C-alpha atoms as a printed R data frame, in Angstrom:
    type eleno elety resid chain resno      x       y       z
1   ATOM     1    CA   MET     A     1 18.873  19.908  13.230
2   ATOM     2    CA   ALA     A     2 19.938  18.251  10.063
3   ATOM     3    CA   LYS     A     3 18.012  19.528   6.815
4   ATOM     4    CA   TYR     A     4 19.081  16.492   4.589
5   ATOM     5    CA   ARG     A     5 18.652  12.619   5.234
6   ATOM     6    CA   ILE     A     6 19.808  10.098   2.741
7   ATOM     7    CA   ASP     A     7 20.280   6.250   2.714
8   ATOM     8    CA   VAL     A     8 23.422   4.845   0.940
9   ATOM     9    CA   ASN     A     9 23.196   1.521  -0.551
10  ATOM    10    CA   CYS     A    10 25.638  -0.806  -2.052
11  ATOM    11    CA   ASP     A    11 25.452  -4.015  -3.780
12  ATOM    12    CA   MET     A    12 27.494  -6.805  -2.044
13  ATOM    13    CA   GLY     A    13 27.973 -10.407  -1.709
14  ATOM    14    CA   GLU     A    14 29.160 -10.575  -5.223
15  ATOM    15    CA   ILE     A    15 33.108 -11.088  -4.810
16  ATOM    16    CA   ALA     A    16 34.242 -14.242  -2.851
17  ATOM    17    CA   TYR     A    17 35.022 -13.161   0.640
18  ATOM    18    CA   GLU     A    18 38.335 -14.995   0.634
19  ATOM    19    CA   GLU     A    19 39.233 -12.884  -2.363
20  ATOM    20    CA   ALA     A    20 38.386  -9.585  -1.107
21  ATOM    21    CA   PRO     A    21 37.699  -9.605   2.797
22  ATOM    22    CA   HIS     A    22 38.234  -5.876   2.628
23  ATOM    23    CA   LEU     A    23 34.981  -5.095   1.030
24  ATOM    24    CA   ILE     A    24 33.313  -5.952   4.264
25  ATOM    25    CA   ARG     A    25 34.709  -2.705   5.461
26  ATOM    26    CA   LEU     A    26 32.231  -1.147   3.035
27  ATOM    27    CA   LEU     A    27 29.388  -1.841   5.836
28  ATOM    28    CA   ASP     A    28 31.114   0.844   8.001
29  ATOM    29    CA   PHE     A    29 30.112   3.540   5.403
30  ATOM    30    CA   ILE     A    30 26.439   2.566   4.274
31  ATOM    31    CA   SER     A    31 23.331   2.268   5.692
32  ATOM    32    CA   SER     A    32 21.617  -0.419   3.411
33  ATOM    33    CA   CYS     A    33 22.966  -3.286   1.532
34  ATOM    34    CA   ASN     A    34 21.819  -5.361  -1.359
35  ATOM    35    CA   VAL     A    35 22.961  -9.098  -1.042
36  ATOM    36    CA   ALA     A    36 23.685 -11.026  -4.134
37  ATOM    37    CA   THR     A    37 21.880 -14.485  -4.287
38  ATOM    38    CA   GLY     A    38 24.294 -16.545  -6.335
39  ATOM    39    CA   PHE     A    39 22.145 -16.193  -9.703
40  ATOM    40    CA   HIS     A    40 24.566 -13.493 -11.030
41  ATOM    41    CA   ALA     A    41 27.590 -13.588  -8.443
42  ATOM    42    CA   GLY     A    42 28.115 -14.756  -4.942
43  ATOM    43    CA   ASP     A    43 28.477 -18.062  -2.883
44  ATOM    44    CA   PRO     A    44 26.896 -19.199   0.312
45  ATOM    45    CA   HIS     A    45 29.902 -18.419   2.531
46  ATOM    46    CA   THR     A    46 30.020 -15.001   1.043
47  ATOM    47    CA   ILE     A    47 26.463 -14.330   1.221
48  ATOM    48    CA   LEU     A    48 26.204 -15.393   4.751
49  ATOM    49    CA   GLN     A    49 29.255 -13.490   6.051
50  ATOM    50    CA   THR     A    50 27.954 -10.283   4.432
51  ATOM    51    CA   ILE     A    51 24.597 -10.690   6.187
52  ATOM    52    CA   ARG     A    52 26.044 -11.527   9.411
53  ATOM    53    CA   GLN     A    53 28.518  -8.601   9.243
54  ATOM    54    CA   ALA     A    54 25.612  -6.239   8.036
55  ATOM    55    CA   HIS     A    55 23.329  -7.201  11.003
56  ATOM    56    CA   GLN     A    56 25.962  -6.528  13.543
57  ATOM    57    CA   ARG     A    57 26.459  -3.073  12.133
58  ATOM    58    CA   ASN     A    58 22.792  -2.287  11.915
59  ATOM    59    CA   VAL     A    59 22.823  -1.952   8.322
60  ATOM    60    CA   ALA     A    60 19.627  -2.649   6.564
61  ATOM    61    CA   ILE     A    61 19.625  -5.782   4.212
62  ATOM    62    CA   GLY     A    62 17.884  -6.239   1.044
63  ATOM    63    CA   VAL     A    63 17.789  -9.097  -1.500
64  ATOM    64    CA   HIS     A    64 19.273  -8.497  -4.869
65  ATOM    65    CA   PRO     A    65 17.876 -10.966  -7.247
66  ATOM    66    CA   SER     A    66 19.012 -11.393 -10.804
67  ATOM    67    CA   TYR     A    67 18.377 -13.235 -14.092
68  ATOM    68    CA   PRO     A    68 20.243 -16.722 -13.753
69  ATOM    69    CA   ASP     A    69 23.427 -15.397 -15.603
70  ATOM    70    CA   ARG     A    70 26.570 -15.873 -13.757
71  ATOM    71    CA   PRO     A    71 28.623 -15.651 -16.985
72  ATOM    72    CA   GLY     A    72 27.223 -12.262 -17.836
73  ATOM    73    CA   PHE     A    73 27.126 -10.944 -14.383
74  ATOM    74    CA   GLY     A    74 23.271 -10.696 -14.684
75  ATOM    75    CA   ARG     A    75 23.779  -8.092 -17.407
76  ATOM    76    CA   ILE     A    76 22.063 -10.101 -20.108
77  ATOM    77    CA   SER     A    77 18.286  -9.792 -20.608
78  ATOM    78    CA   MET     A    78 16.351 -13.261 -20.588
79  ATOM    79    CA   ASP     A    79 12.802 -13.694 -21.771
80  ATOM    80    CA   GLN     A    80 11.604 -15.722 -18.828
81  ATOM    81    CA   SER     A    81  7.920 -16.620 -18.628
82  ATOM    82    CA   GLU     A    82  5.964 -15.104 -15.939
83  ATOM    83    CA   SER     A    83  5.691 -18.172 -13.918
84  ATOM    84    CA   GLU     A    84  9.639 -18.847 -14.279
85  ATOM    85    CA   LEU     A    85 10.493 -15.171 -13.177
86  ATOM    86    CA   TYR     A    86  8.021 -15.248 -10.482
87  ATOM    87    CA   ALA     A    87  9.577 -18.856  -9.192
88  ATOM    88    CA   SER     A    88 12.903 -17.384  -9.476
89  ATOM    89    CA   LEU     A    89 12.080 -14.228  -7.367
90  ATOM    90    CA   TYR     A    90 10.666 -16.160  -4.691
91  ATOM    91    CA   TYR     A    91 13.362 -18.763  -4.742
92  ATOM    92    CA   GLN     A    92 16.145 -16.040  -4.340
93  ATOM    93    CA   THR     A    93 14.333 -14.034  -1.741
94  ATOM    94    CA   SER     A    94 13.566 -17.087   0.221
95  ATOM    95    CA   ALA     A    95 17.275 -18.008   0.372
96  ATOM    96    CA   LEU     A    96 18.313 -14.627   1.449
97  ATOM    97    CA   SER     A    97 15.340 -14.646   4.150
98  ATOM    98    CA   GLY     A    98 16.228 -17.853   5.505
99  ATOM    99    CA   LEU     A    99 20.083 -16.681   5.883
100 ATOM   100    CA   CYS     A   100 18.939 -13.700   7.476
101 ATOM   101    CA   SER     A   101 16.876 -15.576  10.002
102 ATOM   102    CA   SER     A   102 19.805 -17.728  10.846
103 ATOM   103    CA   VAL     A   103 21.683 -14.621  12.313
104 ATOM   104    CA   GLY     A   104 18.455 -12.999  13.919
105 ATOM   105    CA   ALA     A   105 18.207 -10.517  10.846
106 ATOM   106    CA   ARG     A   106 15.058  -9.596   8.713
107 ATOM   107    CA   LEU     A   107 15.018  -8.500   5.004
108 ATOM   108    CA   GLN     A   108 13.989  -4.821   4.692
109 ATOM   109    CA   HIS     A   109 13.951  -4.388   0.616
110 ATOM   110    CA   LEU     A   110 14.346  -5.781  -2.609
111 ATOM   111    CA   LYS     A   111 16.350  -4.216  -5.350
112 ATOM   112    CA   LEU     A   112 16.699  -5.828  -8.667
113 ATOM   113    CA   HIS     A   113 20.109  -6.506 -10.478
114 ATOM   114    CA   GLY     A   114 21.449  -5.575 -13.792
115 ATOM   115    CA   ALA     A   115 19.201  -6.552 -16.806
116 ATOM   116    CA   LEU     A   116 16.492  -7.528 -14.461
117 ATOM   117    CA   TYR     A   117 16.506  -4.084 -12.924
118 ATOM   118    CA   HIS     A   118 16.504  -2.386 -16.510
119 ATOM   119    CA   ASP     A   119 13.786  -4.755 -17.814
120 ATOM   120    CA   ALA     A   120 11.473  -4.194 -14.620
121 ATOM   121    CA   HIS     A   121 11.604  -0.460 -15.188
122 ATOM   122    CA   HIS     A   122 10.724  -0.697 -19.034
123 ATOM   123    CA   LYS     A   123  8.807  -3.636 -19.510
124 ATOM   124    CA   GLU     A   124  5.261  -4.299 -18.346
125 ATOM   125    CA   LYS     A   125  5.452  -8.033 -18.195
126 ATOM   126    CA   VAL     A   126  8.560  -8.009 -15.762
127 ATOM   127    CA   ALA     A   127  7.255  -4.968 -13.722
128 ATOM   128    CA   GLN     A   128  3.768  -6.806 -13.219
129 ATOM   129    CA   VAL     A   129  5.576 -10.041 -12.145
130 ATOM   130    CA   VAL     A   130  7.967  -8.127  -9.661
131 ATOM   131    CA   ILE     A   131  4.811  -6.397  -8.095
132 ATOM   132    CA   ARG     A   132  2.861  -9.568  -7.845
133 ATOM   133    CA   PHE     A   133  5.815 -11.153  -5.994
134 ATOM   134    CA   LEU     A   134  5.969  -8.457  -3.404
135 ATOM   135    CA   LEU     A   135  2.320  -8.521  -2.809
136 ATOM   136    CA   ASP     A   136  2.439 -12.219  -2.161
137 ATOM   137    CA   TRP     A   137  5.437 -11.954  -0.053
138 ATOM   138    CA   PRO     A   138  4.659 -12.852   3.828
139 ATOM   139    CA   TYR     A   139  5.501  -9.297   4.932
140 ATOM   140    CA   PRO     A   140  6.251  -5.901   3.057
141 ATOM   141    CA   LEU     A   141  9.295  -5.271   1.564
142 ATOM   142    CA   LEU     A   142 10.329  -1.820   0.114
143 ATOM   143    CA   LEU     A   143 11.255  -1.542  -3.454
144 ATOM   144    CA   TYR     A   144 14.243   0.131  -4.543
145 ATOM   145    CA   GLY     A   145 14.321   1.797  -8.103
146 ATOM   146    CA   GLN     A   146 14.557   4.670 -10.208
147 ATOM   147    CA   LYS     A   147 12.202   7.601  -9.975
148 ATOM   148    CA   GLY     A   148  9.403   8.182 -12.702
149 ATOM   149    CA   SER     A   149  9.769   4.559 -13.986
150 ATOM   150    CA   LEU     A   150  7.111   2.154 -15.105
151 ATOM   151    CA   LEU     A   151  8.048   0.028 -12.023
152 ATOM   152    CA   GLU     A   152  7.487   2.940  -9.702
153 ATOM   153    CA   LYS     A   153  4.001   3.708 -11.113
154 ATOM   154    CA   ARG     A   154  2.952   0.062 -10.822
155 ATOM   155    CA   ALA     A   155  4.423  -0.194  -7.305
156 ATOM   156    CA   ARG     A   156  2.672   2.984  -5.951
157 ATOM   157    CA   GLU     A   157 -0.698   1.666  -7.648
158 ATOM   158    CA   GLU     A   158 -0.518  -1.188  -5.325
159 ATOM   159    CA   GLY     A   159  0.489   0.431  -2.141
160 ATOM   160    CA   ILE     A   160  4.052  -0.752  -2.194
161 ATOM   161    CA   VAL     A   161  6.608   1.689  -0.883
162 ATOM   162    CA   TYR     A   162  8.990   2.679  -3.431
163 ATOM   163    CA   ILE     A   163 12.535   4.087  -2.604
164 ATOM   164    CA   ALA     A   164 13.790   6.323  -5.445
165 ATOM   165    CA   GLU     A   165 17.364   5.442  -6.192
166 ATOM   166    CA   GLU     A   166 19.968   7.180  -8.071
167 ATOM   167    CA   PHE     A   167 23.837   6.648  -8.535
168 ATOM   168    CA   LEU     A   168 26.877   8.562  -7.578
169 ATOM   169    CA   ASP     A   169 29.233   6.636  -9.945
170 ATOM   170    CA   ARG     A   170 27.237   6.532 -13.068
171 ATOM   171    CA   ARG     A   171 26.561   9.312 -15.673
172 ATOM   172    CA   TYR     A   172 23.136  10.652 -16.794
173 ATOM   173    CA   ASN     A   173 21.486  11.550 -20.017
174 ATOM   174    CA   SER     A   174 19.830  14.777 -20.423
175 ATOM   175    CA   ASP     A   175 16.522  12.931 -19.941
176 ATOM   176    CA   GLY     A   176 17.303  11.528 -16.457
177 ATOM   177    CA   THR     A   177 18.287   7.877 -17.657
178 ATOM   178    CA   LEU     A   178 21.593   6.286 -17.036
179 ATOM   179    CA   VAL     A   179 24.152   6.566 -19.730
180 ATOM   180    CA   ALA     A   180 24.446   2.807 -21.234
181 ATOM   181    CA   ARG     A   181 27.140   0.883 -19.599
182 ATOM   182    CA   ASN     A   182 28.898   0.083 -23.200
183 ATOM   183    CA   HIS     A   183 29.395   4.009 -23.655
184 ATOM   184    CA   ASP     A   184 32.907   5.145 -22.611
185 ATOM   185    CA   LYS     A   185 31.655   7.990 -20.164
186 ATOM   186    CA   ALA     A   186 29.235   5.546 -18.286
187 ATOM   187    CA   ILE     A   187 31.290   5.312 -15.419
188 ATOM   188    CA   ILE     A   188 32.509   7.949 -13.186
189 ATOM   189    CA   SER     A   189 36.050   6.803 -12.305
190 ATOM   190    CA   ASP     A   190 37.095  10.029 -10.161
191 ATOM   191    CA   PRO     A   191 35.835   9.484  -6.554
192 ATOM   192    CA   ASP     A   192 35.787  13.427  -6.090
193 ATOM   193    CA   GLU     A   193 33.421  13.678  -9.095
194 ATOM   194    CA   ALA     A   194 31.283  11.125  -7.881
195 ATOM   195    CA   VAL     A   195 31.066  12.182  -4.334
196 ATOM   196    CA   ALA     A   196 30.282  15.736  -5.683
197 ATOM   197    CA   GLN     A   197 27.341  14.328  -7.949
198 ATOM   198    CA   ALA     A   198 26.001  12.537  -4.893
199 ATOM   199    CA   ILE     A   199 26.042  15.549  -2.798
200 ATOM   200    CA   ASN     A   200 24.280  17.580  -5.433
201 ATOM   201    CA   ILE     A   201 21.630  14.915  -5.800
202 ATOM   202    CA   ILE     A   202 21.049  14.917  -2.309
203 ATOM   203    CA   LYS     A   203 20.626  18.683  -1.835
204 ATOM   204    CA   GLY     A   204 18.556  19.283  -4.728
205 ATOM   205    CA   ASN     A   205 21.169  20.888  -6.926
206 ATOM   206    CA   ARG     A   206 21.625  20.327 -10.674
207 ATOM   207    CA   ILE     A   207 23.926  17.638 -12.030
208 ATOM   208    CA   LYS     A   208 25.896  17.692 -15.174
209 ATOM   209    CA   THR     A   209 24.852  15.341 -17.876
210 ATOM   210    CA   VAL     A   210 26.960  13.447 -20.302
211 ATOM   211    CA   ASP     A   211 25.938  15.923 -23.070
212 ATOM   212    CA   ASP     A   212 26.894  18.912 -20.886
213 ATOM   213    CA   ALA     A   213 23.076  19.869 -19.837
214 ATOM   214    CA   HIS     A   214 22.329  20.136 -16.170
215 ATOM   215    CA   ILE     A   215 19.246  18.529 -14.616
216 ATOM   216    CA   LEU     A   216 17.662  17.835 -11.147
217 ATOM   217    CA   LEU     A   217 17.170  14.364  -9.637
218 ATOM   218    CA   GLU     A   218 15.420  13.210  -6.611
219 ATOM   219    CA   ALA     A   219 16.825  10.388  -4.638
220 ATOM   220    CA   GLN     A   220 15.916   8.695  -1.301
221 ATOM   221    CA   THR     A   221 18.995   6.458  -1.656
222 ATOM   222    CA   ILE     A   222 22.165   6.721  -3.296
223 ATOM   223    CA   CYS     A   223 23.878   3.666  -4.742
224 ATOM   224    CA   ILE     A   224 27.657   2.592  -4.505
225 ATOM   225    CA   HIS     A   225 28.501  -0.257  -6.860
226 ATOM   226    CA   GLY     A   226 30.658  -2.677  -4.766
227 ATOM   227    CA   ASP     A   227 32.333  -4.464  -7.662
228 ATOM   228    CA   HIS     A   228 34.572  -1.348  -8.382
229 ATOM   229    CA   SER     A   229 38.198  -1.635  -7.607
230 ATOM   230    CA   TYR     A   230 37.713   1.868  -5.770
231 ATOM   231    CA   ALA     A   231 34.439   1.108  -4.011
232 ATOM   232    CA   LEU     A   232 35.701   1.292  -0.504
233 ATOM   233    CA   THR     A   233 37.551   4.488  -1.057
234 ATOM   234    CA   LEU     A   234 34.385   5.953  -2.627
235 ATOM   235    CA   ALA     A   235 32.290   5.083   0.272
236 ATOM   236    CA   GLN     A   236 34.789   6.381   2.645
237 ATOM   237    CA   GLN     A   237 34.873   9.745   0.906
238 ATOM   238    CA   LEU     A   238 31.201   9.975   0.430
239 ATOM   239    CA   HIS     A   239 30.760   9.346   4.222
240 ATOM   240    CA   ALA     A   240 33.214  11.982   5.175
241 ATOM   241    CA   SER     A   241 31.394  14.412   2.771
242 ATOM   242    CA   LEU     A   242 27.908  13.641   4.364
243 ATOM   243    CA   ASP     A   243 29.544  14.450   7.881
244 ATOM   244    CA   ARG     A   244 30.783  17.889   6.586
245 ATOM   245    CA   GLU     A   245 27.547  18.744   4.943
246 ATOM   246    CA   ASN     A   246 25.644  17.769   8.160
247 ATOM   247    CA   ILE     A   247 23.586  15.015   6.065
248 ATOM   248    CA   VAL     A   248 22.230  12.224   8.152
249 ATOM   249    CA   LEU     A   249 22.844   8.667   6.835
250 ATOM   250    CA   THR     A   250 19.958   6.527   7.742
251 ATOM   251    CA   PRO     A   251 18.319   3.696   5.909
252 ATOM   252    CA   PRO     A   252 14.800   4.201   4.751
253 ATOM   253    CA   GLY     A   253 11.807   2.794   6.693
254 ATOM   254    CA   LEU     A   254  8.385   1.457   5.821
């Protein structure tokens, strides 16, 4: 019997299907996907194709909402009112849910994107709106996010199932936070190093931080960023390593 189980998720639907049809192959090597809604990237055709292909492969589907920031790829924080943010989350999730229904699929989870992801982890107002939205949504959605965050605390207080996420292609500070993207060492570009980091996280081993410390991270899901040029190679290598290490790839459940 396998000792370890892990979900591998990937942000998808962000690059036009016609420009990068090979990215659909990522779905062969992951267990859940976070699909863009058009607010930071994506178009209706690409989004629907991603959902259809994910459903055919039994890959769990999540909504990947963002601030309305296509020029900045959703990486610019916005000071939206609570009602604006709530409406935006409901609008984006409803769109994804409707497209899922059109192919016989159902949304499993929500994972915020970019600046909205960061803000919800650190800003009380944003976290509270996200939680209120999830409580109001017609059926339970899993919430993906980083362990030990304000968002996790608020989710668990309300009985929302929180899935702790870490990243194989990002470097960490010694306090367990992600190195800022504007740092020249923020991204791990060597697939071998990235896969080794993921395996260490899954097996409970220490990982090396950007300042040469060694820390433990806990994760129920590992993220691959689908917008990297080497994303498919990374997914393939990770999948092969999971097989070698007898680690079961499976989406989380409610």
